[in-house]
BAFI-3210 file (N, C-alpha, C; in Angstrom, 3 decimals, decimal comma, padded with zeros to 6 digits):
// residues 222
n [1|2|3|4|5|6|7|8|9|10|11|12|13|14|15|16|17|18|19|20|21|22|23|24|25|26|27|28|29|30|31|32|33|34|35|36|37|38|39|40|41|42|43|44|45|46|47|48|49|50|51|52|53|54|55|56|57|58|59|60|61|62|63|64|65|66|67|68|69|70|71|72|73|74|75|76|77|78|79|80|81|82|83|84|85|86|87|88|89|90|91|92|93|94|95|96|97|98|99|100|101|102|103|104|105|106|107|108|109|110|111|112|113|114|115|116|117|118|119|120|121|122|123|124|125|126|127|128|129|130|131|132|133|134|135|136|137|138|139|140|141|142|143|144|145|146|147|148|149|150|151|152|153|154|155|156|157|158|159|160|161|162|163|164|165|166|167|168|169|170|171|172|173|174|175|176|177|178|179|180|181|182|183|184|185|186|187|188|189|190|191|192|193|194|195|196|197|198|199|200|201|202|203|204|205|206|207|208|209|210|211|212|213|214|215|216|217|218|219|220|221|222]
n.u [038,713|039,485|040,684|042,943|042,094|044,350|045,339|043,056|042,377|041,034|040,306|039,249|036,732|034,969|032,563|032,408|031,623|032,836|035,482|037,227|038,055|040,292|040,081|038,735|040,359|042,845|041,911|041,295|043,774|044,859|043,203|043,981|046,438|045,523|043,536|045,235|046,985|044,692|044,261|046,699|046,337|044,150|044,893|045,230|043,390|042,505|043,201|043,518|044,135|046,698|047,957|050,774|052,407|051,730|052,792|054,243|052,463|049,917|049,823|049,416|046,858|045,302|045,429|044,547|041,809|041,140|041,155|043,590|045,716|048,255|048,193|046,852|048,311|049,908|051,879|053,610|054,754|057,310|058,143|057,400|056,507|055,582|053,313|051,885|051,001|049,096|047,319|046,271|045,388|043,227|040,707|040,440|041,312|039,613|037,435|037,845|038,277|038,569|039,452|041,515|042,820|043,107|044,507|046,935|047,508|048,007|049,997|051,813|051,524|052,738|055,306|056,244|056,255|054,139|053,456|050,480|049,059|046,359|044,091|043,161|045,266|047,362|046,820|045,786|043,506|040,309|039,133|041,653|044,863|048,352|050,692|053,545|055,836|057,892|059,637|060,781|061,842|063,576|063,646|064,234|063,871|062,108|060,939|058,628|058,075|057,096|054,803|053,325|053,099|051,361|049,341|048,459|047,700|045,498|044,015|042,751|041,879|039,656|037,021|036,275|038,048|041,467|044,897|047,472|050,124|053,001|055,652|058,754|061,040|064,701|065,920|068,593|070,108|072,221|074,902|076,258|079,183|080,955|083,693|085,152|088,294|089,871|093,084|094,494|096,605|098,893|101,821|103,485|105,676|107,928|109,375|112,077|111,661|111,208|112,448|110,496|109,837|110,554|109,874|109,749|109,335|108,832|109,270|108,110|108,637|107,654|108,696|107,869|108,665|108,390|109,616|109,648|111,190|110,402|111,249|110,772|111,341|110,980|111,361|112,129|109,618|109,734]
n.v [036,310|033,065|030,006|027,278|023,890|023,184|025,333|026,248|027,050|025,492|026,368|028,871|028,161|027,843|028,887|032,450|032,703|030,689|030,827|031,898|030,322|028,445|025,436|024,655|025,958|024,333|021,890|022,213|022,589|020,232|018,700|019,942|018,993|016,331|016,783|017,733|015,873|013,936|015,252|014,768|012,017|012,389|012,670|010,108|009,125|009,025|007,340|006,401|008,877|008,946|007,165|006,876|007,402|005,347|002,528|-000,870|-003,091|-001,672|-001,888|-004,096|-005,134|-003,434|-004,230|-006,853|-006,272|-005,197|-007,564|-008,443|-009,928|-012,717|-014,787|-013,285|-011,031|-009,949|-011,235|-011,127|-008,575|-006,655|-004,758|-001,881|000,004|-001,164|-002,812|-000,532|000,718|-001,537|-001,399|001,197|001,100|-001,060|-000,987|-000,215|-002,887|-004,613|-004,056|-004,585|-007,263|-010,434|-010,140|-009,817|-007,267|-007,125|-008,877|-008,199|-005,554|-006,056|-007,194|-005,235|-003,353|-004,728|-004,245|-005,561|-006,944|-008,129|-009,964|-011,090|-013,458|-014,149|-017,091|-017,018|-015,838|-017,030|-019,514|-021,377|-023,550|-022,514|-020,202|-020,103|-018,878|-017,959|-016,632|-014,386|-013,496|-010,700|-009,482|-009,482|-008,152|-007,330|-009,637|-012,068|-015,943|-018,884|-022,091|-021,592|-018,696|-018,902|-020,910|-019,197|-017,244|-018,311|-018,872|-016,122|-015,264|-016,897|-016,222|-013,748|-013,919|-014,786|-017,087|-018,732|-018,894|-020,518|-020,692|-021,787|-021,679|-020,271|-018,356|-017,172|-014,815|-013,894|-011,242|-009,332|-006,267|-003,726|-001,274|000,800|002,254|004,845|006,205|008,856|010,263|012,815|013,865|016,014|018,592|020,812|021,407|024,392|025,824|028,750|030,909|032,983|036,345|036,211|036,882|035,547|036,315|038,527|041,486|043,548|047,072|048,775|050,772|050,784|051,592|051,648|052,070|052,977|053,407|054,933|054,991|055,713|056,211|056,808|056,900|058,600|058,755|060,523|060,101|061,815|062,015|059,693]
n.w [-130,570|-131,934|-130,468|-130,168|-128,790|-127,643|-126,544|-124,730|-121,444|-118,991|-116,557|-117,282|-118,123|-115,836|-113,671|-112,710|-110,282|-108,754|-109,585|-108,409|-105,433|-104,149|-104,000|-106,222|-108,268|-108,224|-108,545|-111,450|-112,147|-111,962|-113,725|-115,905|-116,828|-117,529|-119,615|-121,409|-122,113|-123,310|-125,697|-127,017|-128,022|-129,431|-132,151|-132,823|-133,117|-135,666|-138,267|-140,816|-142,272|-141,623|-142,487|-143,544|-141,426|-139,623|-137,201|-137,933|-136,173|-136,355|-139,063|-139,785|-138,681|-139,822|-142,351|-141,861|-141,411|-144,062|-145,626|-146,514|-145,508|-144,941|-147,875|-149,663|-150,065|-148,541|-147,010|-149,177|-149,233|-149,585|-147,723|-145,425|-147,364|-149,451|-148,264|-147,171|-149,554|-150,647|-148,602|-148,983|-151,215|-151,288|-151,647|-154,467|-155,251|-154,331|-155,399|-158,386|-158,206|-159,354|-161,749|-164,724|-164,412|-161,818|-160,667|-162,243|-161,234|-158,130|-158,162|-159,295|-157,283|-155,062|-155,930|-158,093|-161,389|-163,894|-166,708|-168,524|-170,382|-172,277|-172,932|-175,843|-176,907|-176,868|-178,064|-176,234|-174,125|-173,779|-171,532|-169,910|-168,719|-168,618|-166,979|-166,551|-164,416|-164,548|-162,847|-159,775|-157,816|-155,459|-153,591|-153,705|-154,690|-153,884|-153,078|-151,660|-151,689|-154,624|-154,296|-152,770|-154,641|-156,447|-155,394|-154,191|-157,264|-157,608|-155,599|-156,987|-159,450|-161,837|-160,751|-162,853|-164,403|-165,093|-164,338|-166,446|-166,464|-164,782|-164,804|-163,777|-164,100|-163,295|-161,948|-162,103|-160,451|-160,753|-160,032|-162,251|-163,047|-164,919|-165,980|-168,038|-169,467|-171,262|-172,498|-174,172|-176,396|-178,038|-180,158|-180,420|-182,813|-182,797|-185,131|-185,603|-187,591|-190,897|-194,099|-196,958|-199,656|-202,214|-203,070|-206,133|-207,649|-210,510|-213,419|-216,463|-219,725|-222,635|-226,368|-229,930|-233,349|-237,172|-240,011|-243,356|-246,869|-249,982|-253,380|-256,519|-259,975|-262,888|-266,543|-269,618|-272,274|-274,801]
ca.u [039,633|039,582|041,994|042,886|042,121|045,330|045,256|042,032|042,567|040,061|040,128|038,207|035,440|034,720|031,859|033,054|031,409|034,076|036,664|038,837|038,016|041,763|040,199|038,577|041,639|043,717|041,276|041,413|045,207|045,315|042,474|044,466|047,107|044,764|042,838|046,542|047,144|043,864|044,337|047,742|045,808|043,024|045,476|045,819|042,129|042,487|043,898|043,320|044,768|048,043|048,787|052,301|052,987|051,584|053,769|053,882|051,457|048,959|049,307|048,894|045,552|044,557|045,620|043,550|040,546|040,880|041,179|044,780|046,465|048,374|048,715|046,486|049,479|050,733|053,407|054,646|055,136|059,092|058,648|056,297|056,104|054,646|052,401|050,926|050,326|048,044|046,331|045,996|044,490|042,276|039,138|040,199|041,592|038,783|036,112|038,198|038,915|037,956|039,518|043,160|043,539|043,310|045,773|047,851|047,433|048,271|051,436|052,426|051,939|053,800|056,786|056,509|055,783|053,260|052,575|049,230|048,748|044,863|044,081|043,316|046,611|048,712|046,363|045,056|042,176|038,971|039,323|042,865|045,449|049,354|051,289|054,675|056,501|059,267|060,636|059,996|062,282|064,801|063,085|064,548|062,858|062,399|059,441|057,558|057,710|056,399|053,587|052,626|052,530|050,216|048,033|048,147|046,870|044,432|042,940|042,633|041,547|038,226|036,904|036,189|039,922|042,449|046,133|048,353|051,830|053,646|056,849|059,322|062,232|065,045|066,821|069,659|070,250|073,843|075,293|076,984|080,073|081,332|084,350|086,233|089,530|090,649|094,309|094,844|098,024|099,569|103,210|103,846|107,126|108,284|110,810|112,480|110,668|112,471|111,519|110,665|109,689|111,120|109,146|110,297|108,402|109,632|108,186|108,501|108,314|107,798|108,309|107,913|108,745|108,413|110,186|109,318|111,562|110,181|111,781|110,012|111,715|110,562|112,263|111,386|108,699|110,555]
ca.v [035,375|031,869|029,206|025,735|022,863|023,211|026,458|026,534|026,966|024,924|027,523|029,694|027,759|027,539|030,160|033,210|032,820|029,712|030,525|032,300|029,153|027,367|024,203|024,521|026,070|022,935|020,778|022,863|022,698|018,919|018,274|020,407|017,993|015,100|017,139|017,989|014,234|013,290|015,941|014,208|010,930|012,407|012,368|008,629|008,080|009,177|006,280|006,146|009,855|008,743|005,913|006,721|007,390|004,153|001,299|-002,347|-003,388|-001,103|-001,902|-005,376|-004,725|-002,845|-005,240|-007,965|-005,745|-005,177|-009,012|-008,450|-010,726|-013,952|-014,923|-012,092|-010,088|-009,251|-012,239|-010,832|-007,404|-006,766|-003,991|-001,186|000,623|-002,169|-002,818|000,876|000,535|-002,401|-000,911|002,389|000,652|-002,304|-000,669|-001,068|-004,303|-005,601|-003,746|-005,328|-008,712|-011,426|-009,853|-009,777|-006,278|-006,972|-009,717|-007,394|-004,284|-006,410|-007,429|-003,744|-002,713|-005,145|-004,263|-006,356|-006,509|-009,111|-010,015|-011,807|-013,928|-015,455|-018,491|-016,846|-014,973|-017,972|-020,925|-022,352|-024,139|-021,314|-020,058|-020,465|-017,785|-017,870|-015,493|-014,429|-012,478|-010,220|-008,836|-009,479|-007,345|-008,067|-010,593|-013,770|-016,820|-020,203|-023,016|-020,950|-017,511|-019,446|-021,365|-017,909|-016,031|-019,137|-018,663|-014,652|-015,130|-017,799|-015,081|-012,283|-014,189|-015,176|-018,307|-019,859|-019,187|-021,212|-020,453|-023,132|-021,469|-019,504|-018,402|-016,221|-014,374|-013,321|-010,317|-008,333|-004,797|-003,287|000,078|000,639|003,675|004,831|007,482|008,931|011,711|012,937|014,816|017,025|019,343|020,985|021,825|025,169|026,378|029,902|030,860|034,120|036,414|036,094|037,329|034,604|036,735|040,051|042,016|045,221|047,683|049,366|051,954|050,083|052,457|051,216|053,190|052,616|054,607|054,079|055,886|055,497|057,022|056,689|057,720|058,482|059,246|060,551|060,140|062,669|061,043|059,267]
ca.w [-131,351|-131,607|-130,192|-130,523|-127,977|-126,760|-126,185|-124,063|-120,239|-118,410|-115,607|-117,918|-118,341|-114,691|-113,325|-112,138|-109,227|-108,063|-110,045|-107,316|-104,782|-104,286|-104,289|-107,841|-108,983|-107,759|-109,346|-112,818|-112,673|-112,152|-114,997|-117,651|-117,544|-118,671|-120,748|-122,416|-122,726|-123,741|-126,951|-127,637|-128,331|-130,379|-133,314|-133,144|-133,995|-137,304|-138,503|-142,535|-142,989|-141,297|-142,970|-143,991|-140,108|-138,545|-137,459|-138,675|-135,573|-136,678|-140,218|-139,733|-138,008|-141,240|-143,565|-141,595|-141,650|-145,688|-146,154|-147,548|-144,741|-145,408|-149,017|-150,074|-150,700|-146,958|-147,284|-150,390|-149,384|-149,285|-146,896|-145,290|-148,339|-150,115|-147,192|-147,135|-150,864|-150,398|-147,819|-149,516|-152,783|-151,007|-152,238|-156,021|-155,436|-154,109|-156,501|-159,419|-157,649|-160,382|-163,232|-164,613|-163,881|-160,367|-160,628|-162,522|-159,892|-157,148|-158,550|-159,062|-155,560|-154,546|-156,684|-159,344|-163,023|-164,226|-167,913|-168,430|-171,716|-172,283|-173,824|-177,019|-177,496|-177,423|-178,473|-175,149|-173,866|-173,453|-169,804|-169,223|-168,887|-168,081|-165,864|-166,636|-163,699|-165,352|-162,160|-158,334|-156,934|-154,253|-152,540|-154,178|-155,580|-153,477|-153,237|-150,802|-152,403|-155,585|-153,928|-152,257|-156,011|-157,205|-154,351|-155,045|-158,457|-157,526|-154,923|-157,283|-160,905|-161,664|-160,322|-163,719|-165,480|-164,782|-164,360|-167,121|-166,180|-163,935|-165,205|-163,054|-164,539|-162,091|-162,857|-161,094|-160,529|-160,046|-159,990|-163,488|-163,153|-166,308|-166,408|-169,119|-169,350|-172,445|-172,478|-175,287|-176,107|-179,118|-179,645|-181,523|-182,963|-183,331|-185,693|-186,064|-188,730|-192,361|-195,540|-198,069|-201,018|-202,187|-204,672|-206,513|-208,299|-211,786|-214,338|-217,693|-220,867|-224,622|-227,713|-231,081|-234,535|-238,123|-241,304|-244,936|-247,660|-251,379|-254,536|-258,007|-261,135|-263,991|-267,460|-270,378|-272,877|-275,927]
c.u [039,582|041,000|041,780|042,649|043,133|045,630|044,634|042,612|041,304|039,458|038,971|036,932|034,568|033,773|032,601|032,813|032,214|035,358|037,949|038,796|039,394|041,206|039,485|039,714|042,789|042,968|040,889|042,882|045,688|044,376|043,160|045,297|046,764|044,323|044,073|046,798|045,948|043,938|045,620|047,167|044,669|043,528|045,407|044,271|041,913|043,626|044,204|044,228|046,177|048,637|050,246|053,159|053,050|052,932|053,503|052,763|049,987|048,553|049,020|047,341|044,554|044,773|044,877|042,216|040,045|040,879|042,386|046,051|047,049|049,079|047,637|047,426|050,148|052,033|054,173|055,250|056,577|058,956|057,392|055,919|055,124|053,104|051,142|050,291|049,320|046,748|045,464|045,017|043,322|041,060|039,395|040,674|040,622|037,327|036,183|038,310|037,814|038,333|041,173|043,822|043,559|044,447|047,126|048,301|048,039|049,801|052,228|052,257|052,686|055,392|056,917|055,526|055,644|053,121|051,735|049,044|047,107|044,754|043,918|044,205|047,823|048,304|045,926|043,880|041,107|039,447|040,275|043,646|046,989|050,115|052,783|055,457|058,021|059,988|059,720|060,785|063,260|064,411|063,587|063,778|063,293|060,881|058,357|057,554|056,949|055,166|052,766|052,083|051,654|048,874|047,391|047,213|045,467|043,397|042,153|041,627|039,972|038,012|036,742|037,477|040,781|043,700|046,879|049,983|052,295|054,927|057,712|060,635|063,089|066,151|067,599|070,139|071,709|074,116|076,464|077,991|081,069|082,093|085,148|087,186|089,768|092,056|094,617|096,192|098,093|100,991|103,246|105,355|107,270|109,391|111,006|111,836|111,645|111,559|111,458|110,258|109,682|110,276|109,760|109,425|109,436|108,572|108,870|107,885|108,401|107,597|108,485|108,143|108,945|108,824|110,064|110,062|111,230|110,754|111,433|110,917|111,415|111,557|111,316|110,444|109,345|109,525]
c.v [033,951|031,073|027,769|025,072|023,138|024,370|027,095|025,924|026,438|025,811|028,673|029,508|027,532|029,022|030,978|033,201|031,720|029,920|030,666|031,385|028,388|026,120|023,873|024,837|025,120|022,274|020,909|022,469|021,171|018,433|018,892|019,391|016,576|015,542|017,262|016,681|013,501|013,976|015,341|013,067|010,920|012,284|011,140|007,815|008,296|008,325|006,416|008,001|009,892|007,890|005,866|007,009|005,999|003,226|000,150|-002,987|-003,027|-001,454|-003,360|-005,757|-004,260|-003,825|-006,565|-007,478|-005,642|-006,711|-009,097|-009,403|-012,043|-014,003|-013,938|-010,557|-009,794|-010,048|-011,937|-009,436|-007,201|-005,753|-002,961|-000,584|-000,343|-002,433|-001,584|000,769|-000,261|-002,051|000,215|001,972|-000,552|-001,920|-000,827|-002,154|-005,129|-005,695|-004,600|-006,784|-009,835|-010,896|-010,207|-008,528|-006,119|-007,617|-008,807|-006,154|-004,868|-006,913|-005,841|-003,355|-003,448|-005,348|-005,015|-006,242|-007,669|-009,026|-011,005|-012,172|-014,691|-016,098|-017,928|-016,299|-015,780|-019,401|-022,018|-022,858|-022,671|-021,347|-019,781|-019,208|-018,119|-016,619|-015,526|-012,848|-012,083|-009,628|-008,824|-008,817|-007,738|-009,059|-011,940|-014,388|-018,114|-020,857|-022,280|-019,881|-018,270|-019,983|-019,815|-017,044|-017,071|-018,965|-017,103|-014,655|-016,020|-016,912|-014,169|-012,777|-014,607|-016,766|-019,236|-019,990|-019,821|-020,807|-021,709|-022,964|-020,236|-019,408|-016,806|-015,618|-013,585|-012,428|-009,494|-007,255|-004,482|-001,762|000,061|002,140|003,645|006,475|007,713|010,098|011,265|014,187|015,089|017,919|019,501|021,394|023,144|026,170|027,829|030,288|032,615|034,606|036,370|036,392|036,563|034,995|038,385|040,421|043,497|045,811|048,662|050,466|051,295|050,936|051,754|052,407|052,559|053,814|053,647|055,318|055,211|056,407|056,287|057,442|057,755|059,361|059,324|060,933|061,073|061,426|060,782|058,759]
c.w [-130,827|-131,236|-130,541|-129,239|-127,067|-125,902|-124,676|-122,270|-119,547|-117,230|-115,882|-118,252|-116,891|-114,565|-112,458|-110,767|-108,062|-108,839|-109,137|-106,078|-105,299|-104,463|-105,791|-108,436|-109,053|-108,515|-110,895|-113,212|-112,777|-113,452|-116,310|-117,867|-118,276|-119,807|-121,937|-123,244|-123,587|-125,704|-127,547|-128,314|-129,005|-131,608|-133,499|-133,292|-135,121|-137,915|-140,166|-142,973|-142,447|-141,379|-143,393|-142,295|-139,062|-138,631|-137,779|-137,693|-135,990|-138,056|-140,657|-139,366|-139,221|-142,570|-143,212|-141,838|-143,105|-146,027|-147,199|-146,707|-145,408|-146,858|-149,831|-150,428|-149,361|-146,786|-148,220|-150,418|-148,753|-148,156|-146,595|-146,489|-149,300|-149,017|-147,185|-148,516|-151,007|-150,009|-148,649|-150,892|-152,551|-151,536|-153,909|-155,886|-155,446|-154,821|-157,935|-159,353|-158,845|-161,706|-163,577|-164,379|-162,612|-160,000|-160,819|-161,521|-158,922|-157,164|-158,435|-157,942|-154,798|-154,779|-157,693|-160,701|-163,324|-166,063|-167,673|-169,882|-171,327|-173,198|-175,444|-177,738|-177,716|-178,157|-177,687|-174,889|-173,406|-171,900|-169,288|-169,425|-168,607|-167,633|-166,096|-165,825|-164,183|-164,608|-160,777|-157,505|-156,164|-153,376|-152,557|-154,497|-154,663|-153,894|-152,803|-151,311|-154,002|-155,639|-153,687|-153,495|-156,537|-156,143|-154,631|-156,209|-158,261|-156,707|-155,773|-158,705|-160,642|-161,604|-161,767|-164,541|-164,397|-165,649|-164,937|-166,667|-165,321|-164,097|-164,761|-163,602|-163,347|-162,828|-161,574|-161,678|-159,793|-160,133|-161,001|-163,032|-164,054|-165,875|-167,759|-169,054|-170,735|-172,024|-173,818|-175,069|-177,350|-178,934|-181,077|-181,521|-183,680|-184,002|-185,898|-187,467|-189,625|-193,421|-196,652|-199,330|-201,093|-203,607|-204,915|-207,556|-209,337|-212,298|-215,734|-219,029|-222,202|-225,354|-228,793|-232,108|-235,755|-239,156|-242,446|-245,778|-249,019|-252,353|-255,678|-258,837|-261,952|-265,652|-268,491|-271,253|-274,034|-277,079]
res [m|s|r|s|l|r|e|v|d|l|l|d|l|v|p|v|s|i|r|h|d|p|a|v|q|a|a|t|r|a|l|q|q|e|y|l|a|v|q|d|e|l|a|r|v|l|i|r|p|r|l|d|e|l|d|e|p|l|l|s|l|l|a|w|e|e|h|l|d|g|h|e|g|w|l|l|a|a|g|e|e|e|q|r|a|l|i|a|q|a|a|e|i|h|r|t|k|g|t|l|f|a|v|r|r|v|f|e|l|l|g|m|r|a|f|i|e|r|w|f|e|y|g|g|e|p|g|t|f|r|v|e|v|l|e|i|g|n|q|g|l|d|q|g|m|y|e|l|l|e|k|l|v|d|e|y|k|a|a|r|s|h|m|t|g|l|k|i|f|l|t|g|k|a|q|l|c|l|a|g|a|m|l|g|g|e|a|i|t|v|y|p|w|s|t|r|e|v|q|s|t|g|v|l|r|l|g|t|g|y|q|c|v|e|t|v|t|i|y|p|l|s]
***
């Protein structure tokens, strides 16, 4: 029957000829603790599969490794959720770098929503574009934030393209509570029973008669 590495007893791996030696048994018991400690650390070697479990120092190292630190997105991440999203999608971002898709995608990963207009859509100079950030989350906006957004766009756009405008819309979110109530009722008045209509029935008999008398007088012929 197969066993996991943590279930392996080092003494079982020792040759039978020396397995019952007290010194060997003492040595294997001492090494067993170190062996188990190594087993606990082995899981930490798997970094990428455990991205959701890593703490901030390791996330920062991964961001540096993936060229996502600084103005490449790391400084604009509002929290670890956005940081992990950037690292997880690093290959996609760098593969499409130099396109408006990459600019739009990095905004999405940072929890922002951006609308990009190319020069022929608004009658601008060829090779230019402008960006409208419709939502920046809960980070707020100051001069430093604005400059970071400019550097972010400059990092992922095509080198031949130039941004002519960066417009940012600030939106607020609030919890709206609605309540409604309805009170209804009816009044019913019950009166004593009384007869409002009286009906009577009977037999109607109709009769008719006709009598005719005719008198004829005959005189002698003259």
